[in-house]
C-alpha positions as CSV (number, residue, x, y, z in Angstrom):
1,M,5.7,25.1,58.5
2,N,8.8,22.9,58.3
3,V,9.1,21.0,55.0
4,L,11.4,18.1,54.0
5,L,12.2,17.8,50.3
6,L,13.7,14.5,49.1
7,G,16.1,14.4,46.2
8,S,19.3,16.0,44.9
9,G,18.8,16.9,41.2
10,G,17.7,19.7,39.0
11,R,14.1,18.9,39.6
12,E,14.6,19.2,43.3
13,H,16.5,22.5,43.0
14,A,13.6,23.9,41.0
15,L,11.1,22.7,43.7
16,A,13.3,24.1,46.5
17,W,13.5,27.5,44.7
18,K,9.7,27.6,44.4
19,L,8.9,26.3,47.9
20,A,11.3,28.8,49.4
21,Q,9.0,31.6,48.0
22,S,6.0,30.5,50.1
23,P,4.8,32.6,53.0
24,L,3.7,29.3,54.7
25,L,7.3,28.1,54.9
26,T,9.2,28.2,58.2
27,Q,12.2,26.0,57.4
28,L,13.0,23.9,54.4
29,F,15.2,20.8,54.7
30,A,16.5,18.8,51.7
31,A,17.9,15.3,51.7
32,P,20.5,15.1,50.5
33,G,20.2,18.2,48.4
34,N,23.0,19.8,46.3
35,P,25.0,23.0,46.3
36,G,22.2,24.9,44.4
37,I,19.5,23.6,46.8
38,A,21.7,24.7,49.7
39,A,20.9,28.3,48.8
40,H,17.2,27.7,49.8
41,A,17.3,24.8,52.3
42,T,19.3,23.1,55.0
43,C,20.8,20.0,53.4
44,V,20.9,16.9,55.5
45,D,22.7,13.6,55.2
46,L,19.6,11.3,55.0
47,A,18.9,8.3,52.8
48,A,15.8,9.3,50.8
49,T,15.0,5.7,50.0
50,D,15.0,4.6,53.6
51,P,11.4,5.0,54.8
52,A,12.3,4.5,58.5
53,A,15.1,7.1,58.4
54,V,12.8,9.6,56.6
55,L,10.1,9.0,59.2
56,A,12.5,9.5,62.1
57,F,13.8,12.7,60.7
58,A,10.3,14.0,60.0
59,Q,9.2,13.3,63.5
60,A,12.3,14.8,65.1
61,H,12.0,18.0,63.2
62,A,8.3,18.6,63.3
63,I,7.9,18.3,59.5
64,G,4.5,19.4,58.3
65,L,4.9,18.1,54.7
66,V,7.3,15.8,52.9
67,V,7.8,16.5,49.2
68,V,9.2,13.5,47.3
69,G,11.1,14.6,44.2
70,P,12.5,11.4,42.5
71,E,10.8,8.1,41.9
72,A,13.0,5.7,43.9
73,P,11.7,6.8,47.3
74,L,8.1,6.4,46.1
75,V,8.7,2.9,44.9
76,A,10.6,2.1,48.2
77,G,7.4,3.0,50.1
78,V,8.4,6.2,51.8
79,G,4.8,7.6,51.2
80,D,3.2,4.6,52.9
81,V,5.3,4.9,56.0
82,L,4.8,8.6,56.4
83,R,1.0,8.4,55.8
84,D,0.7,5.6,58.3
85,A,2.3,7.9,60.8
86,G,0.0,10.8,60.0
87,I,2.6,13.0,58.3
88,P,1.4,14.7,55.1
89,V,3.4,13.6,52.0
90,F,3.3,14.8,48.4
91,G,3.8,11.7,46.3
92,P,1.9,8.4,45.9
93,N,2.2,5.3,48.0
94,R,4.3,2.3,46.7
95,L,1.5,0.4,44.9
96,P,0.1,3.3,42.8
97,A,3.7,4.4,42.2
98,Q,4.0,1.3,40.1
99,L,2.5,3.5,37.3
100,E,6.2,4.4,36.9
101,G,7.9,1.6,38.6
102,S,6.4,-1.1,36.4
103,K,5.7,-0.6,32.7
104,G,3.7,-3.9,32.7
105,F,1.5,-2.6,35.6
106,T,0.6,0.5,33.6
107,K,-0.1,-1.3,30.4
108,D,-2.3,-3.9,32.2
109,L,-4.2,-1.0,33.8
110,C,-4.7,0.6,30.4
111,A,-6.2,-2.7,29.1
112,R,-8.6,-2.9,32.1
113,A,-9.7,0.7,31.9
114,G,-9.8,1.0,28.1
115,I,-7.2,3.7,28.0
116,P,-5.8,4.4,24.5
117,T,-2.2,3.2,24.3
118,A,0.1,1.2,22.0
119,G,-0.6,-2.5,21.5
120,Y,1.8,-4.5,23.7
121,V,2.8,-7.8,25.3
122,H,4.3,-8.1,28.8
123,V,7.0,-10.8,28.8
124,H,8.9,-12.4,31.6
125,A,11.6,-14.6,30.0
126,L,13.9,-14.2,26.9
127,D,12.5,-17.1,25.0
128,E,9.0,-15.8,25.6
129,A,10.1,-12.3,24.5
130,L,11.7,-13.4,21.3
131,A,8.7,-15.4,20.3
132,A,6.3,-12.5,21.2
133,L,8.4,-10.2,19.1
134,E,7.6,-11.9,15.8
135,P,4.1,-10.4,15.2
136,F,5.3,-6.8,15.6
137,G,6.3,-4.7,12.7
138,L,9.2,-2.3,12.6
139,P,10.1,-0.1,14.2
140,V,9.2,-1.8,17.5
141,V,9.6,-0.4,21.0
142,V,11.3,-2.5,23.8
143,K,11.0,-1.3,27.4
144,A,12.6,-2.7,30.5
145,D,9.9,-3.2,33.1
146,G,11.3,-1.1,36.0
147,L,12.8,2.2,36.9
148,A,15.3,3.2,34.3
149,A,15.7,7.0,34.8
150,G,14.2,7.7,31.4
151,K,16.7,5.5,29.5
152,G,15.2,2.0,29.6
153,V,13.6,2.3,26.2
154,T,14.8,1.1,22.8
155,V,13.1,2.1,19.6
156,A,14.4,-0.7,17.5
157,M,14.6,-0.1,13.7
158,T,15.6,-3.7,13.0
159,R,14.8,-7.1,14.3
160,D,18.4,-7.7,15.4
161,E,18.3,-4.4,17.4
162,A,15.1,-5.5,19.2
163,M,16.6,-8.9,20.0
164,G,19.7,-7.3,21.3
165,A,17.7,-5.0,23.6
166,L,15.7,-7.9,24.9
167,T,18.8,-10.0,25.5
168,A,20.4,-7.1,27.5
169,I,17.2,-6.8,29.6
170,F,17.0,-10.5,30.4
171,A,20.7,-10.7,31.3
172,D,19.5,-9.7,34.8
173,A,17.8,-12.3,36.9
174,G,14.1,-11.8,37.5
175,A,13.8,-9.2,34.7
176,S,10.6,-8.6,32.6
177,A,9.9,-6.3,29.7
178,V,7.2,-4.8,27.6
179,I,7.2,-5.0,23.8
180,E,5.0,-2.3,22.1
181,E,3.9,-1.3,18.7
182,F,5.6,1.9,17.5
183,L,3.3,5.0,17.6
184,D,3.8,7.6,15.0
185,G,3.4,11.3,16.0
186,E,4.8,14.0,18.2
187,E,5.4,13.6,21.9
188,A,4.2,15.9,24.6
189,S,3.9,15.8,28.4
190,L,0.8,16.6,30.4
191,F,1.0,17.2,34.2
192,V,-1.9,16.7,36.6
193,I,-2.1,17.2,40.4
194,T,-4.4,14.8,42.1
195,D,-5.3,13.9,45.7
196,G,-6.8,10.5,44.6
197,T,-10.3,11.9,44.0
198,D,-10.0,15.3,42.5
199,A,-7.5,16.5,39.9
200,V,-6.3,19.8,38.5
201,L,-4.2,20.5,35.4
202,F,-0.6,21.5,36.0
203,G,0.6,22.5,32.5
204,S,2.3,20.9,29.5
205,A,5.8,20.6,28.3
206,Q,7.9,19.0,25.6
207,D,11.2,17.2,26.4
208,H,14.2,16.4,24.2
209,K,15.3,12.9,25.1
210,R,18.0,12.2,22.5
211,V,21.6,13.3,23.3
212,G,22.2,14.8,19.9
213,E,20.9,17.8,18.0
214,G,18.0,17.0,15.7
215,D,17.0,14.3,18.1
216,V,19.7,11.8,17.2
217,G,21.8,9.4,19.3
218,P,21.0,7.5,22.4
219,N,18.2,8.3,24.9
220,T,19.0,10.4,28.0
221,G,17.1,11.5,31.1
222,G,16.4,14.7,29.1
223,M,18.6,17.3,27.4
224,G,16.1,20.2,27.7
225,A,12.4,21.1,27.7
226,Y,10.0,24.0,27.2
227,S,6.6,24.8,28.5
228,P,3.8,25.2,27.5
229,A,3.7,22.8,24.5
230,P,1.3,24.4,22.0
231,V,1.4,21.2,19.9
232,L,-0.9,19.8,22.7
233,T,-4.0,21.7,21.7
234,P,-6.8,22.5,24.2
235,A,-8.9,19.8,22.5
236,Q,-6.2,17.2,22.8
237,E,-5.5,18.2,26.4
238,R,-9.2,17.7,27.2
239,A,-9.2,14.3,25.4
240,A,-6.1,13.2,27.3
241,M,-7.7,14.2,30.6
242,D,-11.0,12.5,29.8
243,Q,-9.7,9.3,28.1
244,I,-6.4,8.7,29.8
245,V,-5.7,10.6,33.1
246,L,-9.1,10.7,34.8
247,P,-9.8,7.0,34.0
248,T,-6.4,6.1,35.5
249,I,-7.2,8.0,38.7
250,A,-10.7,6.5,39.0
251,T,-9.5,2.9,38.3
252,L,-6.7,3.1,41.0
253,A,-9.2,4.5,43.5
254,A,-11.8,1.8,42.7
255,E,-9.1,-0.8,43.2
256,G,-8.2,0.5,46.6
257,I,-4.9,2.1,45.8
258,P,-5.7,5.8,45.3
259,Y,-3.0,7.9,43.6
260,S,-2.0,11.2,45.3
261,G,0.7,13.5,44.0
262,V,1.7,14.6,40.5
263,L,0.8,12.4,37.6
264,Y,3.0,13.0,34.5
265,A,1.5,11.5,31.3
266,G,3.9,11.1,28.4
267,L,1.6,11.3,25.4
268,M,2.0,10.5,21.7
269,L,-0.2,12.8,19.6
270,T,-1.4,10.4,16.9
271,K,-3.7,11.0,14.0
272,T,-6.5,9.4,16.0
273,G,-5.9,11.4,19.1
274,P,-3.6,11.3,22.2
275,K,-2.3,7.9,23.3
276,L,-0.4,7.1,26.5
277,I,3.3,6.3,26.1
278,E,4.1,6.0,29.8
279,Y,3.4,7.6,33.2
280,N,5.8,9.1,35.6
281,A,4.9,9.3,39.3
282,R,6.8,12.6,39.9
283,F,7.5,15.9,38.2
284,G,9.6,15.4,35.1
285,D,13.3,16.4,35.0
286,P,13.9,18.8,33.3
287,E,10.2,19.6,32.7
288,C,9.7,20.6,36.4
289,Q,12.2,23.4,35.9
290,V,10.2,25.1,33.2
291,L,6.9,24.5,35.0
292,M,8.2,26.1,38.2
293,L,9.3,29.3,36.3
294,R,5.8,29.7,34.9
295,L,3.9,28.9,38.1
296,E,2.4,32.0,39.6
297,D,0.7,30.4,42.7
298,D,2.1,29.2,46.0
299,L,3.5,25.8,45.4
300,L,3.6,24.8,49.0
301,A,-0.1,25.6,49.5
302,L,-1.0,23.5,46.5
303,L,1.1,20.5,47.5
304,L,-0.2,20.7,51.1
305,A,-3.8,20.7,49.9
306,T,-3.0,17.7,47.7
307,A,-1.4,15.8,50.6
308,R,-4.4,16.6,52.8
309,G,-7.0,15.5,50.2
310,E,-8.4,19.1,49.9
311,L,-8.3,19.7,46.1
312,A,-12.1,19.7,45.8
313,G,-13.3,23.1,44.7
314,R,-9.8,24.5,44.5
315,P,-9.1,26.5,41.3
316,A,-6.6,25.3,38.8
317,P,-3.1,26.6,39.4
318,R,-2.2,29.8,37.5
319,F,0.7,29.9,35.1
320,R,2.3,32.8,33.3
321,P,1.3,32.8,29.6
322,D,5.0,33.1,28.7
323,T,7.3,30.3,27.5
324,A,9.9,28.9,29.7
325,L,12.8,26.9,28.3
326,T,15.7,25.0,29.9
327,V,18.9,23.6,28.4
328,V,20.8,20.8,30.1
329,M,24.5,21.1,30.4
330,A,25.9,17.6,30.7
331,A,29.3,16.2,31.5
332,R,31.4,14.9,28.6
333,G,30.6,11.2,28.1
334,Y,26.9,11.3,29.1
335,P,24.7,9.3,28.7
336,G,27.5,6.8,28.9
337,T,30.1,7.2,31.7
338,P,30.3,10.9,32.4
339,E,33.5,12.8,33.1
340,T,33.1,14.1,36.7
341,G,35.2,16.6,38.5
342,G,35.1,19.3,35.8
343,R,35.3,22.8,37.2
344,I,32.3,25.1,36.7
345,E,32.5,28.9,36.7
346,G,30.4,31.8,35.5
347,L,27.0,31.0,37.1
348,A,26.6,34.4,38.6
349,A,27.2,36.0,35.2
350,A,24.6,33.7,33.7
351,E,22.0,34.5,36.3
352,A,22.8,38.3,36.0
353,G,21.4,38.0,32.5
354,G,18.0,37.0,33.9
355,V,18.2,33.2,33.8
356,Q,17.8,30.6,36.6
357,V,20.6,28.0,36.8
358,F,19.4,24.9,38.6
359,H,22.0,22.5,39.8
360,A,21.5,18.9,38.7
361,G,24.8,17.1,39.3
362,T,27.2,19.4,41.2
363,R,29.3,19.2,44.3
364,R,31.7,21.5,46.2
365,Q,35.4,20.7,46.1
366,G,37.0,23.2,48.4
367,D,36.0,26.6,47.1
368,A,35.3,25.2,43.6
369,L,32.0,23.9,42.1
370,V,32.6,20.8,40.0
371,A,30.5,18.3,38.1
372,S,29.4,15.2,40.0
373,G,27.0,13.5,37.5
374,G,25.9,13.1,34.0
375,R,23.4,16.0,33.8
376,V,25.1,18.9,35.6
377,L,23.2,22.2,35.2
378,N,19.8,23.3,33.9
379,V,20.0,26.8,32.4
380,T,16.5,28.1,32.4
381,A,14.9,31.2,31.0
382,I,11.4,32.7,30.4
383,G,10.2,35.0,27.7
384,P,7.1,36.1,25.8
385,D,7.6,33.4,23.2
386,I,9.8,30.4,22.4
387,L,12.3,32.5,20.4
388,A,12.9,34.9,23.3
389,A,13.1,32.1,25.9
390,Q,15.5,30.1,23.8
391,A,17.7,33.1,23.1
392,A,17.9,34.0,26.8
393,A,18.7,30.5,27.8
394,Y,21.6,30.2,25.4
395,R,22.9,33.6,26.5
396,G,23.1,32.0,29.9
397,I,24.8,29.0,28.5
398,D,27.4,31.2,26.8
399,A,28.2,32.9,30.1
400,I,29.1,29.7,31.9
401,D,32.7,28.3,31.8
402,F,32.4,24.5,31.9
403,P,35.1,23.1,29.7
404,T,34.2,19.4,30.2
405,G,30.5,20.1,29.6
406,F,28.3,20.1,26.5
407,C,24.7,20.8,25.6
408,R,22.4,20.6,22.7
409,R,22.0,23.9,20.8
410,D,18.5,23.2,19.4
411,I,16.3,22.9,22.4
412,G,12.8,24.0,21.4
413,W,13.5,23.4,17.7
414,R,10.1,22.0,16.7
415,E,8.2,25.0,18.2
416,V,10.8,27.4,16.8
417,A,10.2,26.0,13.4
418,R,6.4,26.3,13.8
419,T,6.7,29.9,15.1
420,R,8.9,30.9,12.1
421,G,6.5,29.2,9.7
């Protein structure tokens, strides 16, 4: 089977790496891909957010499945166009993809379905937002209502900070925002694969959003992750499925916009149980990288069954009991303006030590590999526990020569502390 993978980041490199292991695969194409993905796929110059162009390519190359990595093509309606043409696609259509594309859509769905989440208001103008801010205590959470690559959230500790975040959001014409109560607890991520009717668990992870060690500094797209996340206990996982994920899937199906693909629930583990922070309509980045290292089953077979609506009766995917951990190497300046063009060497030495290096923001410049974005590499390792996985990942980091790059040195710190007692 020929498969087309849309995307160019670390998540897509991890997906390509796993898809390439499937005996069902004939040829893998990636649009646009990156130098790491090129080791597993034929990279093609194709605009992933152009539904007509994706459809034309799929028809010309006898594509049996399109796997959508990032969120932008989903919100652009790539899934709708492919499904209308009879081409299987892993990823939701445009309307259900609003679970990620619109914070207000998700919060309003939670209200309709009785899903536990933070109290909120959905605002559409600055004056309305500033007035609505008054009843909230501090801290308060301000979210831009749209795609923000994991960075459109401000946890405001003062009223002035909240007002500043709202003013920045409404500087753009047509903007809207969500103001939420602050939830106290630890965050974890739960992944579910669904064909719109049936659903199977796809593991847990914990991300590290802040740029600085100890979780300080501005939010990023993610500086590292590990899986599984033991803080999400089996009882909490079941509660999240029963009270959050399954009601979401059922509500969307009942409203005529069934959700098919991976559903990534960002959860806050509060004293009264899990509450939904947000949904993502795709595998997390860098959570996907650690999930792929642990997955024992054929990814392509699972994604194809999902796209065909054939999850009923299918056993849950099998994962290694080991811990996988990934560390993001970012370009100096990230999450502000990153310094691109920095030379990268030593990847072979890193991988010789048993790690997988996934490319997130790289390009070829002659014979050299250089940084081309903010998050550049995902150095990923697996071990019998969090301590072993963390040690292996940082050995990989230390083997890489990337003078204009940096990373956090404490990925997994919460679980490491719990493990050490």
